[in-house]
C-alpha positions as CSV (number, residue, x, y, z in Angstrom):
1,M,21.1,8.6,-41.7
2,A,20.5,10.8,-44.8
3,I,17.7,13.3,-44.5
4,A,14.9,13.1,-47.1
5,K,15.0,15.8,-49.8
6,A,11.4,16.9,-49.1
7,E,12.3,17.6,-45.4
8,R,15.5,19.5,-46.5
9,L,13.5,21.7,-48.9
10,M,10.9,22.4,-46.2
11,N,13.5,23.4,-43.7
12,L,15.2,25.7,-46.2
13,A,11.9,27.3,-47.2
14,L,11.0,27.9,-43.5
15,C,14.4,29.5,-42.9
16,L,14.1,31.8,-45.8
17,L,10.5,32.7,-45.0
18,G,11.2,33.3,-41.3
19,A,14.3,35.4,-41.6
20,R,14.1,39.1,-40.9
21,R,17.2,39.8,-43.1
22,P,19.0,38.0,-45.9
23,L,20.9,34.9,-44.8
24,T,24.2,33.9,-46.3
25,K,25.0,30.4,-47.4
26,R,27.3,30.1,-44.4
27,E,24.4,30.9,-42.0
28,L,22.0,28.6,-43.8
29,R,24.5,25.7,-43.6
30,A,24.8,26.2,-39.9
31,S,21.0,26.3,-39.4
32,I,19.9,23.3,-41.4
33,E,20.8,19.8,-40.3
34,A,21.1,18.3,-43.8
35,Y,23.6,21.0,-44.8
36,I,25.6,20.5,-41.6
37,E,25.9,16.8,-42.5
38,A,27.2,17.7,-46.0
39,G,30.8,16.3,-46.4
40,N,32.5,19.4,-47.7
41,D,31.9,22.9,-49.1
42,E,31.6,21.6,-52.7
43,S,28.9,19.1,-51.8
44,F,27.0,21.7,-49.8
45,N,27.2,24.3,-52.6
46,R,25.8,21.8,-55.1
47,M,23.1,20.7,-52.7
48,F,22.1,24.3,-51.9
49,E,22.0,25.5,-55.5
50,R,19.8,22.5,-56.5
51,D,17.4,23.1,-53.5
52,K,17.2,26.8,-54.2
53,E,16.2,26.2,-57.8
54,D,13.7,23.5,-56.9
55,L,12.0,25.9,-54.5
56,R,11.8,28.5,-57.2
57,E,10.3,26.0,-59.6
58,L,7.7,25.2,-56.9
59,G,6.7,28.9,-56.8
60,L,8.7,30.3,-53.9
61,V,10.1,33.8,-54.7
62,I,13.7,33.9,-53.4
63,D,15.6,37.2,-53.5
64,A,19.4,37.3,-53.6
65,V,20.8,40.4,-51.9
66,E,24.4,41.4,-51.7
67,N,25.5,42.7,-48.2
68,L,28.2,45.2,-47.3
69,D,31.0,42.6,-47.5
70,G,30.0,41.6,-51.0
71,E,28.6,38.3,-49.8
72,A,25.2,37.1,-51.2
73,G,22.3,36.7,-48.9
74,Y,19.0,35.0,-49.5
75,L,15.5,35.9,-48.3
76,A,11.9,34.8,-49.2
77,R,9.9,37.9,-48.4
78,R,6.4,37.1,-47.1
79,D,4.7,39.8,-49.1
80,S,6.1,38.3,-52.3
81,N,5.0,34.8,-51.3
82,R,1.5,35.5,-50.1
83,L,-1.4,34.3,-52.2
84,P,-4.6,36.4,-52.5
85,P,-7.7,35.1,-50.7
86,I,-9.4,32.2,-52.5
87,T,-13.1,32.6,-52.9
88,L,-15.2,30.1,-54.8
89,D,-18.9,30.2,-55.5
90,A,-21.1,27.1,-54.9
91,A,-20.8,25.8,-58.5
92,E,-17.0,26.2,-58.6
93,A,-16.5,24.5,-55.2
94,T,-18.8,21.6,-56.2
95,A,-16.9,21.1,-59.4
96,L,-13.6,20.9,-57.4
97,G,-15.1,18.5,-55.0
98,L,-16.3,16.3,-57.8
99,A,-13.0,16.5,-59.7
100,A,-11.1,15.4,-56.5
101,R,-13.2,12.2,-56.4
102,V,-11.8,11.1,-59.7
103,W,-8.6,10.3,-57.8
104,Q,-10.2,7.9,-55.3
105,Q,-8.5,4.9,-56.9
106,A,-5.4,6.8,-58.1
107,R,-2.0,7.8,-56.7
108,L,-3.0,11.4,-56.1
109,A,-6.0,10.6,-53.9
110,G,-4.2,11.9,-50.7
111,A,-3.1,15.1,-52.4
112,A,-6.6,15.8,-53.8
113,S,-8.1,15.2,-50.3
114,G,-5.5,17.4,-48.6
115,A,-6.2,20.2,-51.1
116,L,-9.9,20.2,-50.3
117,Q,-9.3,20.2,-46.6
118,K,-7.0,23.2,-46.9
119,L,-9.7,25.0,-48.9
120,H,-12.3,24.2,-46.2
121,A,-9.9,25.4,-43.5
122,A,-9.2,28.7,-45.3
123,G,-12.9,29.4,-45.8
124,G,-12.6,29.2,-49.6
125,M,-15.5,26.7,-49.8
126,P,-19.0,28.0,-49.4
127,Q,-21.0,26.1,-46.9
128,A,-23.7,25.0,-49.4
129,A,-21.1,23.9,-51.8
130,E,-19.2,22.1,-49.1
131,A,-22.2,19.9,-48.4
132,E,-22.7,19.3,-52.1
133,S,-19.1,18.4,-52.7
134,Y,-19.3,15.7,-50.1
135,G,-22.5,14.3,-51.5
136,Q,-25.1,15.8,-49.1
137,L,-27.4,16.9,-51.9
138,H,-30.5,16.7,-49.8
139,P,-30.9,16.5,-46.0
140,H,-32.4,13.0,-46.3
141,S,-30.4,11.8,-49.3
142,S,-27.4,9.5,-49.4
143,L,-26.8,10.3,-53.0
144,E,-23.2,11.2,-53.9
145,P,-21.7,12.6,-57.1
146,H,-19.2,10.0,-58.2
147,I,-16.8,9.6,-61.2
148,P,-15.1,6.2,-61.1
149,A,-11.5,5.8,-62.4
150,R,-10.9,2.1,-61.9
151,E,-9.2,1.3,-65.1
152,A,-5.4,0.7,-64.6
153,A,-4.8,2.7,-67.8
154,F,-6.3,5.9,-66.3
155,E,-3.3,7.2,-64.4
156,P,-0.5,6.5,-66.9
157,L,-2.7,8.0,-69.7
158,M,-3.5,11.1,-67.6
159,L,0.2,11.7,-66.9
160,A,1.0,11.1,-70.6
161,C,-1.7,13.7,-71.6
162,R,-0.2,16.2,-69.2
163,D,3.4,15.6,-70.2
164,R,2.6,15.2,-74.0
165,R,4.3,11.8,-74.2
166,L,3.6,9.1,-76.8
167,V,1.9,6.0,-75.4
168,V,1.8,2.4,-76.6
169,F,-0.8,-0.1,-75.6
170,D,-2.8,-3.1,-76.7
171,Y,-6.4,-2.3,-77.6
172,R,-9.3,-4.7,-78.3
173,K,-12.0,-3.3,-80.5
174,S,-15.7,-4.3,-79.9
175,N,-15.8,-6.5,-82.9
176,A,-12.3,-8.1,-82.6
177,V,-11.2,-11.3,-80.9
178,H,-7.5,-10.3,-80.3
179,P,-6.1,-6.9,-79.2
180,E,-4.0,-4.8,-81.6
181,R,-0.9,-2.7,-80.7
182,R,-1.6,1.1,-80.9
183,Q,0.8,4.0,-80.9
184,V,-1.1,7.1,-79.8
185,E,-0.2,10.8,-79.2
186,P,-2.7,11.4,-76.3
187,W,-4.7,14.6,-76.1
188,T,-7.3,14.3,-73.4
189,L,-9.3,12.0,-71.2
190,E,-13.1,12.4,-70.7
191,C,-15.7,10.5,-68.8
192,W,-19.0,9.9,-70.6
193,R,-21.9,7.7,-69.4
194,G,-19.7,6.0,-66.8
195,Q,-16.9,5.2,-69.2
196,W,-13.5,6.9,-69.6
197,Y,-12.3,7.6,-73.1
198,L,-8.9,8.8,-74.5
199,A,-8.8,11.0,-77.5
200,G,-5.6,11.3,-79.5
201,F,-3.7,10.9,-82.8
202,D,-3.2,7.3,-83.9
203,R,0.2,7.2,-85.6
204,D,-0.4,3.9,-87.4
205,R,-3.7,5.1,-88.9
206,Q,-2.6,8.7,-89.2
207,A,-5.9,10.0,-87.9
208,E,-7.7,11.1,-84.8
209,R,-9.1,8.3,-82.7
210,V,-11.1,7.8,-79.5
211,F,-10.3,4.7,-77.3
212,R,-12.4,3.4,-74.4
213,L,-10.1,2.7,-71.5
214,S,-11.9,-0.5,-70.5
215,R,-10.8,-2.1,-73.8
216,I,-7.1,-1.4,-73.2
217,T,-5.3,-4.6,-72.2
218,G,-2.0,-5.0,-70.5
219,T,0.3,-2.1,-69.5
220,V,0.3,1.4,-71.0
221,R,3.9,2.4,-71.8
222,S,5.0,6.0,-72.5
223,R,7.8,7.0,-74.9
224,A,9.9,10.1,-75.0
225,A,9.0,11.1,-78.5
226,A,7.8,14.4,-79.9
227,F,4.2,14.7,-81.2
228,T,3.9,14.5,-85.0
229,A,0.4,16.0,-85.2
230,P,-0.8,19.3,-83.8
231,V,-3.0,19.1,-80.7
232,P,-6.3,20.8,-81.4
233,D,-7.5,23.7,-79.2
234,Q,-10.7,21.8,-78.4
235,V,-11.1,18.0,-78.4
236,T,-14.7,16.9,-78.7
237,V,-14.6,13.4,-77.1
238,R,-18.3,13.1,-76.4
239,E,-19.4,14.2,-79.9
240,T,-17.0,11.7,-81.5
241,V,-18.2,8.8,-79.4
242,E,-21.9,9.8,-80.0
243,R,-21.2,10.0,-83.7
244,W,-19.6,6.6,-83.8
245,A,-22.4,5.1,-81.8
246,G,-25.0,6.6,-84.2
247,E,-26.4,9.1,-81.7
248,R,-25.4,12.2,-83.6
249,T,-25.9,11.3,-87.2
250,S,-28.4,11.8,-90.0
251,E,-27.9,8.3,-91.3
252,T,-30.5,5.6,-90.5
253,A,-30.9,1.9,-91.0
254,R,-34.1,0.1,-91.8
255,I,-34.7,-3.3,-90.2
256,R,-37.5,-5.8,-89.6
257,L,-38.0,-6.8,-86.0
258,R,-40.0,-9.7,-84.7
259,S,-43.0,-8.6,-82.6
260,G,-42.4,-8.9,-78.8
261,A,-38.6,-8.9,-79.3
262,G,-35.8,-6.3,-79.3
263,Y,-37.1,-3.7,-76.9
264,P,-33.8,-1.9,-76.8
265,L,-34.0,-1.4,-80.6
266,R,-37.5,-0.1,-80.3
267,A,-36.4,2.4,-77.7
268,R,-33.8,3.8,-80.1
269,A,-36.0,3.8,-83.2
270,T,-37.0,7.0,-84.8
271,E,-39.9,5.3,-86.6
272,V,-41.8,2.1,-85.9
273,R,-44.4,0.6,-88.3
274,E,-46.3,-2.5,-87.3
275,L,-46.7,-4.8,-90.3
276,G,-49.4,-7.1,-88.8
277,D,-47.7,-10.4,-89.7
278,G,-45.7,-10.8,-86.5
279,W,-43.1,-8.3,-87.6
280,A,-42.5,-4.5,-87.3
281,E,-40.3,-2.3,-89.5
282,L,-38.0,0.2,-87.7
283,E,-35.8,3.0,-88.6
284,I,-32.8,3.4,-86.2
285,P,-29.7,5.6,-86.1
286,Y,-26.9,4.0,-88.1
287,G,-23.4,4.4,-86.4
288,H,-20.3,2.5,-85.6
289,G,-20.9,-0.9,-83.9
290,L,-24.5,-1.3,-85.0
291,D,-23.7,-4.5,-86.9
292,A,-22.3,-6.2,-83.8
293,W,-25.4,-5.1,-81.8
294,L,-27.9,-6.4,-84.3
295,V,-26.2,-9.8,-84.4
296,E,-27.0,-10.2,-80.7
297,F,-30.7,-10.4,-81.6
298,G,-30.2,-13.4,-83.9
299,P,-33.2,-14.5,-86.0
300,D,-35.4,-11.7,-84.5
301,V,-33.8,-9.1,-86.7
302,V,-33.6,-8.8,-90.5
303,V,-31.6,-5.9,-92.0
304,L,-33.2,-4.3,-95.0
305,E,-30.8,-1.4,-95.7
306,P,-28.2,0.0,-96.1
307,A,-26.6,-2.8,-98.1
308,E,-23.2,-2.5,-96.3
309,L,-24.8,-3.0,-92.9
310,R,-26.8,-6.0,-94.2
311,A,-23.5,-7.5,-95.5
312,D,-21.7,-6.9,-92.3
313,V,-24.4,-8.6,-90.2
314,V,-24.5,-11.6,-92.6
315,D,-20.7,-11.9,-92.4
316,R,-20.9,-11.9,-88.6
317,L,-23.6,-14.5,-88.5
318,R,-21.6,-16.7,-90.8
319,A,-18.6,-16.4,-88.6
320,V,-20.7,-17.4,-85.6
321,A,-22.1,-20.4,-87.5
322,K,-18.6,-21.6,-88.4
323,G,-17.3,-21.2,-84.9
């Protein structure tokens, strides 16, 4: 039965780290079971060279030393492969603990949990931060910091952001009935107010766009295609979402609202003036999606200005009436 590559790499790493002198390929082949089972010298040489390079890519420093007979020997010196002590303050440790919780529903949940356990065992997590990272924010509290990542699109998009790979997915906008196909060069993912957002360059629209993951339908597919737009040094996902939602804008809309109705609108209003005839006049921030929100209040809302917002709301109400 073939031995798994992970086990083979581990055995090779242990041999090289535990040796007191450089080991030749002949000695390594006789010491590691997977190499003993190699069919011939050519198969063994190919396997060993791949394994050696894989270990180096993983960070293991392997020295090649020529002995008196001119034969190469290999050794992983402990002083070259020893990490400095890891010390985290309370804030850093808490941030790591919270970040690890993002992976609760993702494939790397086990790896994230194992990494935290190693930090705890090595003493790299301060005691106070250790309690905070596991949600013990108060001796009598069961509150726990939590960032959900339940959307199926989260993991493929995270990997695409990391690997700089183009993604294709179907996206349903808030004011659309049917989803549209999007081709996006993904930059970053960010959680804001309990929702995950993707920022990237939309190839079809040739502009930066932000997408809410909960509106992505179907499967996210990645493509091996080079990015056509530069990735900015800093991507402001929250600011973009807030601007589209009208929370960071100087633009306002003026509406009339029936008395006793539309409390969410009153809560967002920058100015409220009671008219005394069963109506009030409000000024509210004007951003993306406001027309769809106002339609939900039906006859309790009348848009006064701007004209384009009034036209959008009228069009939506007509569409509802026809449907």
